[in-house]
N, C-alpha and C positions, 0 to 999 in steps of 0.2 A: 453142419453148421456153415460152411467155406461153400455149401452147395445154395444153398438156404438165400445167403449173401448175393451170388452171383445171380441167382435169382431176381434179385430186386435190384440188382442193376439195370440189367435187362429190363425188368420193368419199369425203367427211369429216364429212359431216351426220352432226349425232347422231342416235339412232334413238328414235324417238316412242311411246310408251306408245299404246295401240287402248284407246277407249272400251267398255267390255262391252254388250252390248246386253244390252235388260233380256229375259231368256227366256220364250219363249210356247210352250207345247208341249200337248197333249193325254194326259194322263196314264192310264198301261193297269194299270199296278198302285196298290192300294189303298195302299201307302205314299207312291206320288204322289201322288192324290190328297186323301191327306192332308197334305203338301205345300203343294202349289197351293192346297188350302184354309184355311191358317193355324194348325191345328192341329197341327204340328210347326212349331218355329221355329231350330230347331238341329241339327247334327250330330249330336251324343251323343243325344238323346231320339230322332231318326231309328233310331243302327244299338239303341239298349237296346229298343226293340218286338219284335226280333223278325223281322222281317221281311225278304224277302229284298231287296237293294237291285241290282233290273233294269235303272234306267232313269240315266245321266248325267248327267238334266240336274236330278236333284236336288240331286246335288254344283255341280253349276251354280249352283243358287239357298242353298243353305244354307253353300256356302264359295264365294263370288265369288273371293275372293282368293287362289287357287292359280298355284304357278308346276309346269313341267313339266319335263324331260330326258333325252333319249335314252342310255340305256346301254350299250345292243348296234346294230347292223345287221349283219345276217349274213345272207351270200345263197348262198341253195340250192338247187342244179342237177340234173337229172333229165332221165333222155334215156328218150327214147320213140321210137316209129318216126316221126312227124313231123320228128322234132329235137331240142332241148334244150329244157326248159324250164326258166325261173329264178326264182326267188319270195324275196323280202328278208322275215328276219324278224327284227321290230320288238322291243328290249322297253325299256318307258319306264318312269321315275319320277314323280310327281303327287304333291303335297301344298301345306299350306299356313304352312311355315315355324312352324306353331303346334299341333303335334299329334295332324297329321291325314295320313300317307302310307298312300298306295297302288301296285302294284306291276302291272305289266296287258305283253301280252306279242301280238304279229298278226304276221299272212302277211300278203303279196299281189304280184301282179304289180309295184304303185310302190311307190315311200317315199313319195312324201308320204302316198296316198292311206291303208298302212297304220300310218305315224307316227300321225294321228286317231284312227283304229281302233284303235290303240293304248293309246291318251289315255284314252279312250270306258273298256279294261278297267280300264284301273288305276283308273279313277275307281268302278266298281262294288267291284272290291277295297280301299275307302278301310280304314283302321282306327284306331281313335283306341286313342293310346300313354301308361300313364304318366308322366309325370319326373318328377325330386323331388331329394336331395343325399343320395344316399349314401354319399359318400367318407365312413371315419370322419379321412382329413387335412382335407377343409373345416369343415363343421356350420353353412354359410351358412343351411340349410331355404331355400334356392332352386330354384325348375325349372330346369337347369342340364343334369340328366348324368342318368342310366339310376337308378331310383331302389335293383337291386340287380343281381345278375347274371342274366344272361341266355343261355341257347344257341339257337341254330340252325343245319339239316344239309339240304343240300340237294347228293345227288351222293356222291362223295367231300369236300365241303369241308364243315367244320364251323367254327364261328367263336363265339365267349364276348364277348360285353358285362359289363363289369365299371365302379362308378363312378370316377368318378372327379374329381380336385379343382377348382375353376376355376382358369383361365388355362391350361391342360395344352392343351386344345382337343381336336379330333378324333383319335387315336393310333391312324389305321387306315388301310386302304389307301384309294384312290381313290375307286372303287364301293361302298365303305362308306361313305365322306364325302357322297358324295351324296344318298343315304339319307335319312342320317343327317339331315342339314342341311334336306334339303325335310321332318324330320320335326320338327326343332325344338329339336334336343340339341344341343349346345356343347361337350361338355367328353365323355372316353369314353375309356378303352381294352381294346383289342380283342386278341385270339389267333386266330388262325386256323391250319386245318391239310388237307391234299390239298392240290386242284391249283386252287390260288385263282386262275392263269389261263383259268382256263373262266369267262370274265362273269358267263354266265345264273346258274352255279349259284352262283356265289357273290353277286349282287345275290338271287337267292331265298334261299338260307341269311340272309342278313343282315332277310329280310324277315319270312324265318319265327321269326330272333329275337324281331322287333318282335310278332309275332302273340303269340310265349310270355306276352310283358311285358301288351299286356290283355286275356290270360286270368291272370295270376294274381292269387289275391286279399289280398289284403290289410291286417288289423288296423286300427283305427280308431285306435290310441293307435301305431304305427308311420306314419301319416297323418303325424298331428301334429308326430310327433319328429324324421320326414324330412321336412317339408313337401310332401307326395307330391299332385302334380298332374294331373288325369286329363283329356287333351282341347289345350284352352287353356289360355292363362295367365289363372286369378281363379276357374276351376273346379274344388275340391276336390274330390280324392277320395272317394269316400262307399263304401257296402257296395251294389253295383250290385246291383237289382232288374228281371228285364224289366218291361217296362209292358205291360198289357196292348193289343193293338190297338183303335185306334176311339180312347181315351180321348184326353180333350183337358190338353196338359201347363198345370201349374199359371208362374206367370210370374213367373219368381222375384224377390227381393228387390233391391233398388237399392242398392251398395256405398253406404259411409258413407265419405266426403268427408274 
């Protein structure tokens, strides 16, 4: 009995957070060289350059505090002359819980290596979303929900997100909750149609809706009225124009305390 209790106590050790080591890599792309050279210091500036995001180390440097979660693990079998071949298809979502989120997939013979590859692919698909207070029932002008209604579709699954007042929470399915939480959305209404039990299509529909959020252009009057924020908190959404590659970004002024 005493030995069993000791084994149980050993298994109840609290999980320790691993310290991230500094990223060291030889950039192969122009955007990677600009990030390593210090010309680009934020993820927002990197996305606004219009250059393709080809290296996951860029996200590791610009967004060091990112979380990832496995959405779906699917086993695919194929029968050949030599026998049955088994592979795993992994779907992963990555986000910093503050305006940036990405979705990625990978296929491999082993689950562990496929998850790592899917995380890298999700970092390469990172997008910056807009948040605000678009609900007529709230009016707090804080970035807690989507600023306007957005739609996304993948396969037979179609989903619509609408702004919700503070305190409602995420009135969505479990898959959408995981993606919205990592994106930094705290309150939202969701309306779905189609076969939502297809997890991969459901996740892609949610991500496509968030993509529509990023592509929507908003007038400055609406930005001030709703309190729309693009990306991390503290960055006000403006009429974004692509930054020509190779130009150095001005340092933002310090916020008044």
